[in-house]
ROMI-978889 format. One record per residue (C-alpha): x, y, z. Coordinates in steps of 0.2 Angstrom, whole numbers, plus 2048, in hexadecimal, padded with zeros to 3 digits. Layout:
<recs>
- X/Y/Z .
...
</recs>
This chain:
<recs>
- 7FA/782/7DF .
- 7F5/793/7D8 .
- 800/79D/7CD .
- 804/7AF/7D1 .
- 7FD/7BC/7C5 .
- 80A/7C6/7BB .
- 807/7D5/7C6 .
- 809/7CB/7D6 .
- 819/7C3/7D0 .
- 820/7D5/7CB .
- 820/7DA/7DD .
- 82B/7CB/7E1 .
- 837/7CF/7D3 .
- 839/7E2/7D7 .
- 83E/7DE/7E9 .
- 850/7E2/7EE .
- 85B/7E2/7FE .
- 858/7F6/7FF .
- 845/7F4/7F9 .
- 83B/7E8/803 .
- 82A/7E8/7FB .
- 81D/7E5/809 .
- 80E/7EF/80E .
- 80A/7F2/821 .
- 802/7FA/82F .
- 802/800/841 .
- 7F2/7FD/84C .
- 7F0/804/85D .
- 7E3/7FE/869 .
- 7DD/805/879 .
- 7DE/7F7/886 .
- 7DB/802/895 .
- 7C9/7FC/898 .
- 7CD/7E9/898 .
- 7CD/7E0/8A8 .
- 7DC/7D5/8A3 .
- 7E9/7DC/897 .
- 7EB/7D4/885 .
- 7FB/7CB/886 .
- 805/7C3/878 .
- 7FE/7B2/87B .
- 7EC/7B8/87A .
- 7F0/7C1/86A .
- 7F8/7B1/862 .
- 7E9/7A7/867 .
- 7DD/7B3/85F .
- 7E7/7B4/84F .
- 7E8/7A0/84F .
- 7D5/7A0/84F .
- 7D5/7AC/840 .
- 7E0/7A5/834 .
- 7D1/7A0/829 .
- 7CE/7B3/824 .
- 7DC/7B2/817 .
- 7E4/7A3/80F .
- 7F3/7AD/80B .
- 7F8/7AD/81D .
- 7FD/79A/81A .
- 804/79B/808 .
- 815/79E/801 .
- 81B/7A1/7F0 .
- 827/794/7E7 .
- 831/79A/7D7 .
- 832/792/7C7 .
- 844/78E/7C2 .
- 84D/79C/7B8 .
- 83C/7A6/7BB .
- 835/79E/7AB .
- 824/7A1/7B2 .
- 81B/7AA/7C0 .
- 81D/7A2/7D1 .
- 810/797/7DA .
- 807/799/7EA .
- 807/788/7F5 .
- 801/785/806 .
- 811/785/811 .
- 814/773/817 .
- 81F/77B/825 .
- 813/789/82B .
- 816/78E/83C .
- 80C/79D/843 .
- 81A/7A1/850 .
- 826/7A4/842 .
- 81B/7B4/83C .
- 818/7BB/84E .
- 824/7C6/859 .
- 821/7CD/86A .
- 827/7DF/86E .
- 827/7E9/87D .
- 82A/7FC/87B .
- 838/805/885 .
- 831/812/890 .
- 828/81E/88E .
- 81F/813/882 .
- 818/821/878 .
- 813/823/866 .
- 824/829/860 .
- 82C/81A/868 .
- 81F/80E/860 .
- 823/816/84F .
- 836/813/851 .
- 832/800/854 .
- 826/800/845 .
- 833/808/83A .
- 840/7FA/83E .
- 832/7ED/83C .
- 82E/7F3/82B .
- 840/7F5/826 .
- 843/7E2/827 .
- 83E/7D8/817 .
- 833/7C9/818 .
- 83B/7B7/816 .
- 836/7AF/805 .
- 837/79E/80B .
- 827/79F/816 .
- 816/7A8/815 .
- 819/7BA/811 .
- 812/7C3/820 .
- 818/7C8/832 .
- 80F/7D0/841 .
- 816/7D7/851 .
- 80C/7D9/861 .
- 812/7E8/86C .
- 80E/7E7/87E .
- 80E/7F5/88B .
- 80B/804/880 .
- 806/814/886 .
- 7FB/81B/88C .
- 7F9/825/87C .
- 7EB/832/87A .
- 7DC/830/87A .
- 7DF/820/884 .
- 7E0/822/897 .
- 7EA/813/89A .
- 7F5/805/892 .
- 7F3/801/87F .
- 7F9/7F3/874 .
- 7FE/7F4/862 .
- 7FF/7E9/853 .
- 80D/7EA/846 .
- 808/7E1/835 .
- 811/7DF/825 .
- 80D/7D4/815 .
- 816/7D3/805 .
- 80E/7DD/7F6 .
- 80E/7CD/7EC .
- 801/7C5/7F8 .
- 7F6/7D4/7FC .
- 7F2/7E5/7F5 .
- 7EC/7F4/7FF .
- 7DA/7EF/801 .
- 7DC/7DC/804 .
- 7E9/7E0/811 .
- 7DE/7EC/81A .
- 7D0/7E0/819 .
- 7DA/7D2/820 .
- 7DE/7DC/82F .
- 7CC/7E2/832 .
- 7C7/7CF/831 .
- 7D3/7CC/840 .
- 7C9/7D9/84A .
- 7B7/7D9/851 .
- 7A9/7E6/84E .
- 7A4/7E5/861 .
- 7AE/7E4/871 .
- 7A5/7D3/875 .
- 7AF/7C3/875 .
- 7B7/7BF/865 .
- 7AE/7B5/859 .
- 7B4/7A3/855 .
- 7B7/79E/843 .
- 7B4/78C/83E .
- 7C5/785/839 .
- 7C9/779/82C .
- 7D7/76D/828 .
- 7E4/775/81D .
- 7EB/76C/80E .
- 7FD/767/812 .
- 807/768/802 .
- 819/763/7FF .
- 823/770/7F6 .
- 823/76C/7E3 .
- 834/767/7DB .
- 83C/771/7CD .
- 836/765/7C0 .
- 824/766/7C6 .
- 825/779/7C5 .
- 82C/779/7B3 .
- 820/76B/7AD .
- 811/775/7B4 .
- 817/786/7AC .
- 81A/77D/79C .
- 808/776/79D .
- 801/786/79F .
- 80A/78E/790 .
- 7FC/78C/783 .
- 7EF/794/78F .
- 7FC/7A2/792 .
- 7FD/7A5/77F .
- 7EA/7A7/77E .
- 7EA/7B2/78D .
- 7F8/7BE/785 .
- 7EE/7BF/776 .
- 7DE/7C4/780 .
- 7E8/7D1/78A .
- 7EF/7D8/77B .
- 7DE/7DA/773 .
- 7D8/7E2/783 .
- 7E8/7EE/783 .
- 7E4/7F3/771 .
- 7D3/7F7/774 .
- 7D8/801/783 .
- 7E4/80C/778 .
- 7D5/80E/76C .
- 7C9/813/77A .
- 7D6/820/780 .
- 7D8/827/76F .
- 7C5/829/76D .
- 7C3/830/77F .
- 7D0/83D/779 .
- 7C7/841/769 .
- 7B5/841/76E .
- 7B6/848/780 .
- 7C5/853/77D .
- 7CC/84E/78F .
- 7DE/851/793 .
- 7E9/842/793 .
- 7F1/83D/7A4 .
- 803/83D/7A7 .
- 80E/830/79E .
- 81A/825/7A8 .
- 82C/82B/7A7 .
- 826/83D/7A4 .
- 826/843/7B7 .
- 833/84F/7BD .
- 842/848/7C7 .
- 841/84E/7D9 .
- 84C/84C/7E9 .
- 83F/83E/7ED .
- 843/835/7DD .
- 854/82D/7E1 .
- 85B/81C/7E4 .
- 856/813/7F4 .
- 868/80F/7FC .
- 862/809/80D .
- 856/7FC/814 .
- 850/807/824 .
- 83F/80F/822 .
- 838/81F/828 .
- 825/81F/82C .
- 81B/82E/832 .
- 808/832/833 .
- 7FC/840/835 .
- 7EA/83F/839 .
- 7DD/84A/831 .
- 7CA/84C/836 .
- 7BF/844/828 .
- 7B2/852/82B .
- 7BF/860/827 .
- 7C4/856/817 .
- 7B1/855/812 .
- 7B0/868/814 .
- 7BE/86A/808 .
- 7B7/85E/7FC .
- 7A7/869/7FB .
- 7B2/877/7F3 .
- 7B1/86F/7E2 .
- 7A1/867/7DC .
- 7A4/855/7D8 .
- 7B4/854/7E2 .
- 7B8/844/7EC .
- 7C1/841/7FC .
- 7CF/839/7F1 .
- 7D1/84A/7E8 .
- 7D2/853/7F9 .
- 7E0/847/7FE .
- 7EA/849/7EE .
- 7E8/85C/7F0 .
- 7EE/85B/802 .
- 7FD/850/7FD .
- 801/85C/7EE .
- 801/86B/7F9 .
- 80D/862/805 .
- 819/85D/7F7 .
- 819/86E/7F1 .
- 81E/875/802 .
- 82A/868/806 .
- 834/869/7F5 .
- 833/87D/7F6 .
- 83B/87C/807 .
- 849/872/800 .
- 84B/87C/7F0 .
- 846/86D/7E6 .
- 835/871/7DE .
- 836/86D/7CC .
- 82D/878/7BF .
- 822/869/7B9 .
- 814/862/7C4 .
- 818/853/7CE .
- 80F/843/7C8 .
- 807/836/7D5 .
- 802/824/7D1 .
- 7F1/821/7D9 .
- 7EC/80F/7DB .
- 7DB/80A/7D7 .
- 7D3/7FB/7DF .
- 7CC/7EE/7D3 .
- 7C7/7E2/7E1 .
- 7B5/7E2/7E6 .
- 7B1/7E2/7F9 .
- 7A9/7D1/7F7 .
- 7B9/7C9/7F0 .
- 7C6/7D1/7FB .
- 7CC/7BF/801 .
- 7D3/7BB/7F0 .
- 7E6/7BD/7F2 .
- 7F2/7C7/7E8 .
- 7F0/7D8/7E0 .
- 7DF/7DE/7D7 .
- 7E5/7F0/7D4 .
- 7E8/7FC/7C6 .
- 7EF/80E/7C6 .
- 7EC/81F/7BF .
- 7F9/82D/7BE .
- 7F4/83E/7C4 .
- 7FD/84F/7C2 .
- 7FE/857/7D3 .
- 7FE/869/7CD .
- 80C/86D/7D9 .
- 812/87C/7CE .
- 801/885/7D3 .
- 803/890/7E2 .
- 7F1/893/7E5 .
- 7E9/884/7EF .
- 7D8/884/7E8 .
- 7DE/885/7D7 .
- 7E9/877/7DA .
- 7DB/86D/7E1 .
- 7D0/871/7D2 .
- 7DE/86B/7C6 .
- 7E1/85B/7D0 .
- 7CE/857/7D0 .
- 7CD/85A/7BD .
- 7DD/850/7BA .
- 7D7/841/7C5 .
- 7C6/841/7BC .
- 7CF/83F/7AA .
- 7DC/832/7B1 .
- 7CE/827/7B8 .
- 7C6/827/7A6 .
- 7D5/823/79E .
- 7DB/816/7AB .
- 7CA/80C/7A9 .
- 7CD/80B/796 .
- 7DF/808/796 .
- 7E0/7FB/7A5 .
- 7F3/7FE/7A8 .
- 7F4/7EE/7B4 .
- 7F2/7E3/7A4 .
- 804/7E7/7A0 .
- 80C/7DD/7AE .
- 801/7CE/7A8 .
- 808/7CF/796 .
- 81A/7CF/79A .
- 822/7BD/79C .
- 828/7B9/7AD .
- 83A/7B7/7A8 .
- 83A/7C8/79E .
- 832/7D1/7AD .
- 83F/7CA/7B8 .
- 84D/7D0/7AD .
- 845/7E1/7AB .
- 843/7E3/7BD .
- 855/7DF/7C1 .
- 85A/7EC/7B2 .
- 84F/7F9/7B9 .
- 856/7F8/7CA .
- 868/7FA/7C3 .
- 862/809/7B8 .
- 859/812/7C7 .
- 869/80F/7D3 .
- 874/817/7C6 .
- 868/824/7C4 .
- 867/821/7B1 .
- 854/820/7B1 .
- 847/82E/7B6 .
- 838/82A/7C1 .
- 82A/821/7BA .
- 81F/82E/7C4 .
- 824/837/7D4 .
- 81B/82D/7E2 .
- 80D/822/7E6 .
- 7FE/829/7EF .
- 7F2/81B/7F5 .
- 7E2/81C/7FE .
- 7DA/80E/807 .
- 7CA/813/810 .
- 7C6/80A/820 .
- 7B7/806/82A .
- 7AC/814/832 .
- 7A7/808/841 .
- 7B3/804/850 .
- 7BC/7F4/850 .
- 7C3/7EA/85E .
- 7D1/7DE/862 .
- 7CB/7D3/871 .
- 7C1/7E1/877 .
- 7CE/7EF/875 .
- 7C8/7FC/869 .
- 7D3/801/85B .
- 7D8/813/85D .
- 7E3/817/84F .
- 7EC/80F/841 .
- 7F8/814/832 .
- 7FE/80B/823 .
- 80F/809/81A .
- 814/803/809 .
- 824/800/7FF .
- 82F/80C/7F7 .
- 83A/809/7E7 .
- 849/80F/7DF .
- 844/820/7D7 .
- 834/820/7E2 .
- 83B/825/7F3 .
- 82A/82A/7FB .
- 819/822/7FC .
- 80A/82A/805 .
- 7FD/81D/80C .
- 7EC/825/811 .
- 7E0/81A/81C .
- 7D1/81F/825 .
- 7C7/819/835 .
- 7B8/81F/83E .
- 7B9/832/83B .
- 7CB/834/838 .
- 7D6/833/828 .
- 7E9/82F/82A .
- 7F6/834/81E .
- 806/829/820 .
- 816/82B/817 .
- 823/81D/814 .
- 835/822/80F .
- 847/820/815 .
- 853/82B/81E .
- 85E/82F/80F .
- 850/834/804 .
- 844/83D/811 .
- 850/842/820 .
- 843/84D/828 .
- 832/845/828 .
- 82B/850/835 .
- 82D/85E/829 .
- 823/855/81B .
- 815/851/829 .
- 814/863/82E .
- 812/867/81B .
- 804/85B/81A .
- 7FB/864/829 .
- 7FE/875/822 .
- 7F8/870/810 .
- 7E8/869/818 .
- 7E6/879/822 .
- 7E7/885/814 .
- 7DA/87B/80A .
- 7CF/87B/81A .
- 7D1/88E/81C .
- 7C8/890/80B .
- 7B9/887/812 .
- 7B7/894/820 .
- 7B9/8A3/813 .
- 7A9/89D/80A .
</recs>
């Protein structure tokens, strides 16, 4: 058994009926050039041969009584692949909007805690959808945030695919250790035995946090860099309300990477991530202005920072930190907004590396974290607590080479991520080949007009791209 980290356990504690906490994606494959269609059984057999790619596919959490310690991962003794797979056929015309409606229903359902925390849906008879000239198939995927972060979740999917249209590679299987679920007494004894080590760990983490605070102070004094926004200082907006329904809204827009690279060159030292933040900031400004809801303070985005190396992506759980970035939404001129975001992101990266905010989840005892999570949900539902920040904007770069499912090339994909009470919108950015996709996840009572927001993203990118042609 392996115990969950504090951050991994936090995602379990934060979950509620209205806020299922899983990550997911939609993957569309062009099956028009295959001699034989990819049916559900063929996909099931393919997946069964790839279960080695991530141990988490066969593990589930077991909780310590009274949440006196973080839960443990065990190999599920009752694992059944068929319990995690569903087969779907789209209603005619089987187009992209129809697929997205199915995906929204799929993502709206929470995962069951009594088995490994993932699910896949295989969708037959999709399309044709441009640029495919014939039938397509799609894959819907979701996994609990306690098991994967954005990078490991994407890498898990890439490992199910192949870099060539040749016959799929065969993985060497190994026998899985069959464990019986531990009793409550076993869990309590194991947790108690680990208390001395936990005390040493807490002392070590406290020292790291103290050193981080000192580092932040020195950074401020010596380099005169601006402090990033603090939690709970973000302005309230119409997007920062309690989540009152389980239904999810998912939409996406595709942008050419070449165009984003041209925008990046407007500012020396800027990154693609800075460009993405600027595009999202412009869209937020447009959307809130259109709804007479733009605050006179800049919106604040939490931007996850991957700590996981590409060599160690198979390790389960979350290896991620975050930085807070002011989005300059009060600035009307797009290039000046871009410049302020670039500068703010640079400062936020420096402070985040020193402060390591991810350590906070490891320092709070499990029982206390559970109680705090329950209290925060009540406060947010009662609207007695302002937003920690306004939204997440998470960027997970993907491969620049084509990938295939049993010979069918991947055409496009999008990501989704959870929303929370007080944080009713999250933007997930993924890339593949020469295209970057921005996807939004929300719910109908917070974002009733997602197409308006998608149009605002398109217009925001266009106004920045226009600046590149003026030079």
